[in-house]
C-alpha positions as CSV (number, residue, x, y, z in Angstrom):
1,M,17.7,-37.4,20.4
2,G,18.3,-35.2,17.4
3,L,19.5,-36.3,14.0
4,H,23.3,-35.9,13.8
5,K,25.1,-35.1,10.6
6,G,28.8,-34.9,11.6
7,D,28.5,-32.5,14.6
8,T,25.3,-31.0,13.2
9,V,22.3,-31.6,15.4
10,I,18.9,-31.3,13.8
11,E,16.0,-32.1,16.2
12,P,13.5,-34.6,14.8
13,S,10.6,-32.1,14.8
14,A,12.6,-29.6,12.8
15,D,11.7,-29.3,9.1
16,V,14.9,-28.9,7.1
17,A,14.7,-28.9,3.3
18,P,17.0,-31.5,1.6
19,S,18.6,-28.7,-0.5
20,A,19.3,-26.5,2.5
21,Q,23.0,-26.4,3.5
22,V,23.5,-26.7,7.3
23,A,27.1,-26.5,8.5
24,S,28.6,-29.4,10.4
25,S,28.7,-27.6,13.7
26,A,25.3,-25.9,13.5
27,R,22.2,-26.8,15.5
28,V,18.5,-26.6,14.5
29,W,16.1,-26.9,17.4
30,H,12.5,-28.3,17.7
31,L,9.9,-27.1,15.2
32,A,12.2,-24.8,13.3
33,Q,11.9,-24.7,9.6
34,V,14.8,-24.2,7.2
35,R,13.6,-23.7,3.6
36,E,15.1,-24.8,0.3
37,D,18.6,-23.6,-0.6
38,A,19.1,-21.7,2.7
39,L,22.7,-21.6,4.0
40,I,23.3,-22.0,7.8
41,G,26.9,-21.2,8.9
42,E,29.2,-22.9,11.3
43,E,28.2,-23.0,15.0
44,T,25.0,-21.1,14.2
45,I,22.0,-22.0,16.4
46,V,18.4,-21.9,15.0
47,G,16.0,-21.8,17.9
48,R,12.7,-23.5,18.5
49,G,10.0,-22.5,16.0
50,A,12.2,-20.2,14.0
51,Y,11.7,-19.8,10.3
52,I,14.6,-19.4,7.8
53,G,13.2,-18.6,4.3
54,E,14.2,-20.0,0.9
55,G,17.8,-19.1,0.0
56,V,18.4,-17.1,3.1
57,V,22.1,-16.8,4.0
58,V,22.9,-17.1,7.7
59,G,26.6,-16.6,8.5
60,P,28.7,-18.5,11.1
61,R,28.2,-18.2,14.8
62,C,24.7,-16.6,14.6
63,K,21.9,-17.1,17.1
64,I,18.4,-17.1,15.7
65,Q,16.2,-17.2,18.8
66,N,12.9,-18.9,19.3
67,Y,10.1,-18.1,16.8
68,A,12.1,-15.5,14.9
69,L,10.9,-15.2,11.2
70,V,13.7,-14.5,8.7
71,Y,12.1,-14.3,5.2
72,E,14.0,-14.5,1.9
73,P,16.1,-12.9,0.6
74,A,17.6,-11.9,3.9
75,S,21.4,-12.2,4.5
76,L,23.0,-12.3,7.9
77,A,26.8,-11.9,8.4
78,E,28.9,-13.6,11.0
79,G,27.8,-13.3,14.7
80,V,24.4,-11.8,14.3
81,F,21.9,-12.2,17.1
82,V,18.2,-12.2,16.3
83,G,16.0,-12.1,19.3
84,P,12.8,-14.1,20.0
85,A,9.9,-13.4,17.7
86,A,11.8,-10.8,15.6
87,V,10.6,-10.5,12.0
88,F,12.5,-9.8,8.8
89,T,9.9,-8.8,6.2
90,N,10.3,-9.1,2.4
91,D,7.4,-7.3,0.8
92,H,7.0,-3.5,0.3
93,C,3.2,-3.7,0.2
94,P,1.8,-7.0,1.5
95,R,-1.7,-7.9,0.2
96,A,-3.7,-11.1,0.0
97,I,-5.4,-10.1,-3.3
98,N,-4.7,-7.9,-6.3
99,A,-6.8,-4.9,-7.3
100,D,-9.0,-7.1,-9.5
101,G,-9.8,-9.4,-6.6
102,T,-7.6,-12.3,-7.7
103,L,-5.5,-14.1,-5.1
104,K,-2.0,-12.6,-5.0
105,S,0.7,-15.0,-6.2
106,A,4.5,-15.1,-6.2
107,S,4.6,-13.5,-9.7
108,D,2.7,-10.5,-8.5
109,W,5.4,-9.1,-6.3
110,E,9.2,-9.0,-6.0
111,A,10.8,-10.0,-2.7
112,V,13.2,-7.5,-1.1
113,G,15.5,-8.4,1.7
114,V,17.0,-7.4,5.1
115,T,20.8,-7.4,5.2
116,V,22.4,-7.6,8.7
117,E,26.2,-7.0,9.0
118,R,28.7,-8.6,11.3
119,G,27.9,-8.7,15.1
120,A,24.7,-6.8,15.0
121,D,22.1,-7.4,17.7
122,I,18.4,-7.4,16.7
123,G,16.2,-7.4,19.9
124,A,13.1,-9.4,20.7
125,S,10.0,-8.7,18.7
126,A,11.8,-6.1,16.5
127,V,10.3,-5.8,13.0
128,C,12.9,-5.2,10.2
129,V,11.0,-3.7,7.2
130,A,12.8,-4.6,4.0
131,P,14.7,-3.3,2.1
132,V,17.1,-2.2,4.9
133,R,20.7,-2.8,5.9
134,I,21.6,-3.0,9.6
135,G,25.3,-2.0,10.2
136,A,28.0,-4.0,11.9
137,W,27.7,-4.2,15.7
138,A,24.4,-2.2,15.7
139,S,22.1,-2.9,18.7
140,L,18.4,-2.4,18.0
141,Y,15.7,-3.1,20.6
142,K,11.9,-2.6,20.7
143,E,11.9,-0.8,17.4
144,R,10.2,-1.1,14.1
145,I,13.3,-1.0,11.9
146,D,12.5,0.6,8.6
147,L,14.4,2.7,6.0
148,N,14.0,6.0,7.9
149,L,15.4,4.6,11.1
150,A,18.3,2.9,9.2
151,Q,19.1,6.2,7.4
152,M,19.2,8.1,10.6
153,M,21.5,5.5,12.3
154,L,23.7,4.8,9.3
155,K,23.7,8.1,7.5
156,D,27.3,7.8,6.6
157,F,26.6,4.6,4.7
158,V,23.5,5.8,2.8
159,S,23.8,7.5,-0.5
160,N,23.1,11.2,-0.7
161,P,20.0,11.7,-2.9
162,D,21.8,14.6,-4.5
163,D,24.6,12.3,-5.8
164,N,24.5,11.3,-9.4
165,E,22.7,8.1,-10.2
166,I,24.6,4.9,-10.3
167,T,23.6,3.0,-13.4
168,V,24.0,-0.6,-14.6
169,S,26.3,0.6,-17.5
170,L,28.6,2.3,-15.0
171,I,28.8,-0.8,-12.8
172,M,29.4,-3.1,-15.8
173,S,32.1,-0.8,-17.2
174,Q,34.0,-0.5,-13.9
175,C,33.8,-4.3,-13.4
176,A,35.0,-4.9,-16.9
177,V,38.0,-2.7,-16.4
178,Y,38.8,-4.1,-13.0
179,F,38.8,-7.7,-14.1
180,G,40.3,-7.0,-17.5
181,V,37.3,-8.3,-19.6
182,T,34.9,-6.6,-21.9
183,I,31.3,-5.6,-21.4
184,E,30.4,-7.8,-24.4
185,Q,32.0,-10.8,-22.6
186,M,30.0,-10.1,-19.4
187,G,26.8,-10.2,-21.5
188,S,27.9,-13.3,-23.4
189,S,27.6,-17.0,-22.6
190,E,31.4,-17.3,-21.9
191,R,32.1,-19.3,-18.8
192,S,35.8,-18.6,-18.1
193,H,36.5,-18.1,-14.4
194,T,37.4,-14.4,-14.8
195,V,34.4,-13.5,-16.9
196,V,32.0,-15.4,-14.6
197,E,33.4,-13.7,-11.5
198,A,33.2,-10.3,-13.1
199,R,29.6,-10.9,-14.3
200,Q,28.4,-12.2,-10.9
201,I,30.0,-9.4,-8.9
202,A,28.5,-6.9,-11.3
203,M,25.1,-8.4,-10.8
204,Y,25.6,-8.3,-7.1
205,L,26.6,-4.6,-7.2
206,C,23.6,-3.8,-9.3
207,R,21.4,-5.2,-6.6
208,E,23.3,-3.3,-3.9
209,L,23.8,0.1,-5.6
210,T,20.7,0.5,-7.7
211,D,16.9,0.2,-7.2
212,L,16.4,-1.9,-10.3
213,S,14.3,-5.0,-10.2
214,L,15.8,-8.5,-10.7
215,P,14.3,-8.8,-14.2
216,K,15.7,-5.4,-15.3
217,I,19.2,-6.3,-14.1
218,G,19.0,-9.6,-15.8
219,Q,18.0,-8.0,-19.1
220,A,21.2,-5.9,-19.0
221,F,23.3,-9.1,-18.9
222,G,21.1,-11.1,-21.3
223,R,19.9,-13.3,-18.4
224,D,16.7,-13.9,-16.5
225,H,16.0,-12.9,-12.9
226,T,16.9,-16.3,-11.5
227,T,20.5,-15.9,-12.7
228,V,20.7,-12.6,-10.8
229,M,19.3,-14.2,-7.7
230,H,21.9,-17.0,-8.0
231,A,24.8,-14.4,-8.4
232,N,23.6,-12.4,-5.5
233,K,23.5,-15.4,-3.2
234,K,26.8,-16.7,-4.4
235,I,28.7,-13.4,-4.0
236,S,27.1,-12.8,-0.6
237,K,28.3,-16.2,0.5
238,L,31.8,-15.8,-0.9
239,M,32.2,-12.4,0.7
240,K,31.9,-14.1,4.1
241,E,34.2,-17.0,3.2
242,K,36.9,-15.4,1.0
243,R,38.7,-12.2,1.9
244,E,39.7,-11.8,-1.8
245,T,36.0,-11.6,-2.9
246,F,35.2,-9.1,-0.1
247,N,38.1,-6.9,-1.2
248,H,37.0,-7.0,-4.9
249,V,33.5,-5.9,-3.9
250,S,34.7,-3.2,-1.5
251,E,37.2,-1.8,-4.1
252,L,34.7,-1.8,-6.9
253,T,32.0,-0.2,-4.7
254,N,34.4,2.7,-3.9
255,R,35.4,3.1,-7.6
256,I,31.8,3.1,-8.8
257,K,30.7,5.7,-6.2
258,Q,33.7,7.9,-7.0
259,K,32.9,7.7,-10.8
260,A,29.3,8.6,-10.1
261,R,30.3,11.7,-8.1
262,E,32.6,12.8,-10.9
263,A,30.0,12.4,-13.6
């Protein structure tokens, strides 16, 4: 018998980190591993031998089939199907060693993620090469899913390379106006609800709309990269749970892109 937490069933051979959050109606099958700070949504099923990486967000009613590998910082929206042995990568250029022959460590690279929108279907043995976003209700089978394929299938959602660049300063200024705060407040230590919300959504949008690294984004806000990671995870989660947050992000995204086109 599995371990029951409310209606949650975690099989005894599964390895679920104490800090992972598994919803009350989820199920984690034999030999699956759910890493630290991962979020598993309501009614989601994690199949035998599947791997859910550190901090990965899996929305409600997803099915992660046997031996699928979902590496951080992937994010799956509601109702995503991930077929057996599918892989979500997180490294642009995987290597065991650096050029000088030293063993490559976590500090030698920056993880990039796969984002899968609501209801998408990733077939068995598909390889999703990060960074890439799979659109809502997409069905992808027997493909190596990389940026080129995603751009071809989702061309209406991918920025035109001829568009003016979206900068951190543009994102911060638009978020400041939208929430009625100042840019100085967003970069300060102020912890009021409105300022924190504006700051975290701005950090999230910097990750979504620019190619800047986590440390570079953090510098713009007077923070380190871990604060940006936390903000990204939190806003991703809130967008699935709160319509208000989803609307804020959608409206700001449209405003920022419009301002960039006008520049």
